[in-house]
N, C-alpha and C positions, 0 to 999 in steps of 0.2 A: 313249667314245663307242658308240653302240648307234645302232639301226632306230626310236632315237622322233626326234620332231620338237619345235621350239622357235620359238617368232612372236617378233620382236622389230618394237614397231610406232615408228615414228621419228617425232620430232613435239614442238615446246615448245608448240603449241597443244593436244595431246592431254593434256600433262602441269595446263595452266593448267585445263582443263577446258571449252574454249572449243570443243572439234570432239568427240562423242562417238564414242566406237572403236568400229564396228561391224566396223571390219576384223579385232579379232581373232573378235570371237563367229561373223562368217561362218568366218572359216579351221578356227577349233575346231571348229566344226560336222561342215565338210569333211571333217577329220583324222578324225573319231570314224568319219565314214561311209566312209571308207577304213579304217578297220582301225590306221591308224598311230599309236604311242601318242606321244601332248604333254603333258607334266609344267612344262615352265614359258610364262610370259610376261613380257617385260618390254617398256614403256614408257620410251623416252629422251629428252631432248632435243636439238636440234639443233647440237649439241658434239662434236667428233670426238675429245679424249680420252675422253671417258663413253662414246661409241659404242664405242671400243675396249675400254673395260672390261668391257663387257656384250658384246661379240662375244668377248673371251677367257675368259669365264665358258663360253658356250656352248657354244664349240668344246670344250670338256674333257668336256660333258654329256649334246650331242646330236649327231646325225649327219645332220640334216637340220633347216638355219636358214632361216625366211621371213620377210622382212622386208618391212613395208609404209612407205609414206612417202620423202619425202626423196632424191626423182627428178628434181625439175622442174629448172628452169632457173636459178632465184635462188643467189644466195649462200650462203643457209642451207641449200640443198638437198644433202646432204654426206655421202648413204648410200655411195655408190657410190666418190667419190675416199678415203672412210675403210677402205673395203674393201681396196680396192685397197694404201692405202698400210700396212694391219695385214698384209696377205699380200707384201710388197715386189713386187706386181706393176705392170708400169707399165701408165699408162692408154693406149691405140690409138683414135684416131679411125674408127670405121666409115663409110665411103661411103655403105653400103647406107640406114643410119641418117639421113643426112644428106637424103640425096632423098626419105626418105618424111615427113622433117619438113615438107620443103620442098613437097611434093604436097598434106600436110595443111594450109600455110598457103595452097596459092594455089587448094584447093578450097573457100575461106572466104575470096575474096577480099583476103587480107592476104598480105604479103611477112614471112618470117620473118627474127627479129631475132635479132642474132650470138648473143647468150648461147643462145639453144637450141642452138647447136653445142654446150654443155656436157653435151646429154643422147645425140651420138653418139660419147663417151668411154668405154670397155668396158675391162674388164681384160683383158688379154693372157689369149686362152686360152679366154674366158668365150662363153658360147652364147646368141644373140640369144633375148630372151622377148618375142615380140613384141604390139605394144600396139596394138590393129585402128584404134582410135577415139580415143588421147590422141595426145601427142607424144612421153612420156615410156618409152622400151623398158625391159624387165628384163632382168636375167640367169639365167641356169643355169651353174652354175659348180662345179666344183669345185678350188678349191686348194691341196687335199691330199687322199691316200687316206684313204678313209672319210668325208668331209666334201663336203655337198652344197648348194650355196645358192641362193636363189630369191629375185630384189628385185622388187617390185611399186608400182606408184604407190601412194599416198593415197588417189584416189579413189574410191569404192565399185566403181562402175560399169565401172570400167576395168578395177580388181585381179578383179573376178568373171568378168569377159569370158577377162582372159587365165588367171586359174586354171583354169577349165573347156574352153577352146580348146587350152591347149598343157600345163601345170602336170598336170592330172589324166592326161592318156594317157602322159606323160613317167615320170610315175612308177609307173603301173601296168606299163608298158615298162619299167622299171629295178628292178623285183625289191622296192621299197618297199609294195605291195600285197597281201598274205598275205589274211587272214580281212577280211570287213567287219563296220559294226557297222551294225545297222541301228536306231532310236528310233521309238516311237509314243510321242505324248503324250495321256490321255486329259483330257478337261477339266471340271470339275464348276461348279455354282454353287449357293446355298443351305446348302454344307455348309462348314467351317474346314478346315485343313489338318489338324490334331490330328484332329478326328472322321473325317473319310474315311481316316485312317490309322489307323485303329483300327477300322475296319470291314474294312480289306483286309489286315490285319495278318498273315494267312498266307501272304502274297504278297512281305511286305518282304522274305525271308532268301533270297530265291532266288538262286544264283548266276550262271545261264545261263539266261535273262535274269533280268536287273535290274531291281527295279521300286523309285524312289526319289521320294517327297511334293515335292512345292513348293507355294509359294502365292506370288500377283503380282496385285495392281490386283483386290484382291477376289476371286479365282478360284484356288479348290483344284487343282489338277494331279499326276498321276502321269505320269514318265516312265517306259516301258519300252523297256529297252535290250537288244540280244539279239545275239551275235556266232559268225557261221559263213563258211564259204568263197563262201556267195554269198549275195544278198540274198532271193533265193524260199528258200532255207533258213534265214536270219536271220527273215523274215516271216512261215514255219513255225514259229518258237518262239514268237512274239509272239503268235500268232494266240489260242492257247487262253488264255494267261494273261489277256490283254485280255476277252477274252468271259468268265471267271472273273470279272473285276475288276469288268467292268458288272450281273452278275447282282447280285452285294454293293452297288453302288452304286443300281441300281436309276434312277430318276426325276432325283436330283443329279446324274447324270452325263449331261450333255446333247450330247459329240462328241468328236473329238478330232481332234490335230495344227489345220491352219489352221480346222478350222471354229470360227466364231463362234456367240455367240448370234443374234445377227440373221439369219445364214448358215440356221441351224436353223430358227428361225422362220419364214424366209420359204421354205423347204422344204415342212416343213406346211402353210402357207398355201396354196402350189400345187398340195400333193397334194389338198387339200380343196378349190381353187377358188374360195379366199374373199380378203378385202381387207382392209384393216385401215387408220386414221387414229390420228391422235396431236395431242395439245394437252397442251401442255407450258407450265407457267411457269418453276421453275427452274431446270428445264436447259437453256432457250433454246434449243431447236433441237436439243440433244446425241442424244436419241432419236430425232428424223429423221435426222439423221445417220449413226447407225448404221445403220440399214433402208438410205440409199441409197447406204452403202459398199459393199454389195453388187451387185456387177452381175447386168442384169436385174428388180432390185427394183420396175422400175416395174409389173410384172404384178400384183405384191399390197401394194403401199403407196401409195397415192393422195395422200397428201400430209396438213398438218399446221396448225395454226394455233397460235403463241405467244404465247399470254394472259398479258404477264407485267403488264401493269396490270389493275386492276380491270375497269374499262373495255371490255375487250377481252373479257373473262370475262362479263359481263353481256349484250354488245351481238354479238359474233359466237356465242359459245357458249350463251348463253340461260340463264348461270345465274342465279337468281334473288338481288335486291338483296338482299331482306331478310336471304337466308341468308346472304349474305358480311357483311352486318353485326351478325346475332347469333352467329354460328360461326367468321368470318375466313378469311380466303383460304385457308388452312393446315389443314383439315378436311377430315374422309372425305367428306360431303355434297358439298361443293364438289368435292373429284375425282371424285364419281359424275357430277355437271350436268357436269362440264366434256368428260367421256369422251360420257355421253349427248348433250351437244351440240355433238362435232365428228362422231360417227358418224351423226347427222342430217343436218349441214352437206356433209357429203361422201359419204353414201350407203355406207356402207361395213357390213361383217358386223362386224368387230371396231374399238375403240377404244382406247386406252389415255389415262391423262391421268396429269399426275405436278404435283403442288403440293407445296411446302416450303421451309425455311429454310436456304439452302446455307450462310449465315454470309459474313463474320464477326461481323459483327453481325444484328441482326434478330432475336434472341433472348427469350426471357421464361421466368420461371420455370416456364410450365405448357405454353410452344408453346419449347424449346428450340433450340439451332443443332443443326441434323441432323434434326430432325424432317420425315417426308417421307410424304406420305400417293399412294398409286398409284390408280387408278380404273381399272377395265375393264368395257365396256359388251360384252353377249354378242350374240350371231346372234337369241338367243331374245328380247330386247329386254331381259332381266334386267342388273343392275349391281352392280358389286361394287367391295369399294376395300381396301386393306389399310395398318396406319399401320406405319414403320418410324423407329427411331431409331439413324442411321448416328452412327458417332462422329466429329466432325468435327475431331479432331485433326491429321489430314494436310492440313486445310482445304479451300478453296472447292469446287476442282474435286476433292477425292476425295470429298465429296456429291454431287455432280453426276455424277461415275461412276459411282459405286454405284446411284443412283436408275435413271438411263437404263438400266442391263445388270440392274438387278430386274424392270425394268417389262417388257423382255423376257422373262425366267424367270416371270413371271407368266403371261405371253399364252402359253409352251411349254407350263407344264405343266396349262394348260385344255385347249391344242389336242391334246395327249397323252389 
């Protein structure tokens, strides 16, 4: 056993794929940020013998074991009693936990059920890991020298609060946190992962900080991670590397960390004190949703028109019916007319339009599934359009997502 951590997530629903295991992702990121090595993760169902098998392996290779799930009041919540049985420790009812659970039920106008008393049974010698919002407390327990166990409920909001409020301070004051690891995610659009990696190849073999390329949802990303005694020192290591990478990537790099294409576009619009509207066909409001997901977007995003039917294109966006008949709804000229139409209707500086074939049906030899036209009306009165052929093998939502993001990126590049 050493100063490394291991995650054990308990729950048959996780194995069946009914619930996304976001707890493991969160705790893994948190451990990295604290500089605590973390080499193993396990998901195990609600079965005592299998949980014990997993615990036996974890005890041989890790000094800190974090459990999520299995702390509820129902018969299939087995984490605490299985741990107590494995380490041959008696379960003791903690009256302060019973009182806490009763108070929470009373505050909600309910009466505590007898089954909830189970949540007050903790292994002898374990400390309570308080749960401020839920009824299931966790434990902080050293069942044997050199082994520390922490348990958390499966509810992500409860787990996160317990981790931040109690577990992190405990680990810091008990010698677990030495160096810290800080990561920065540089985000790109309009370039593939391999092309991005080639352009920044000189940075991919660094040891501290490290630089690793990723791709997800059509976006190419670079994670820069630095290890240092303090956060400030780690950030100082990252800064020059990030600047060098941004210089090499140029306009293809749109932001970092929690920034989105929509938030970056919003910042640019606010800097210029300009507004935007959208006209959408195949994306059905997805582009507008991306704009309005950003707090404060009402300062620059005035609204949109979902012109799914051609009658909406002609009546509200003033698309020429003759053009629709001759060119078809999925065409460059219709995208341009849609952008101009919504710009005039909503009186904005800029306007974006999207028309395409998201599939799975509706395509033809000349206009295949994945064909999308994006229009952009400029403050000058000019209008442009771009043609895209998105790979449709990932399905309808994939084409719609790429279309909305690419529209945002088109506006971003013109704002710059």
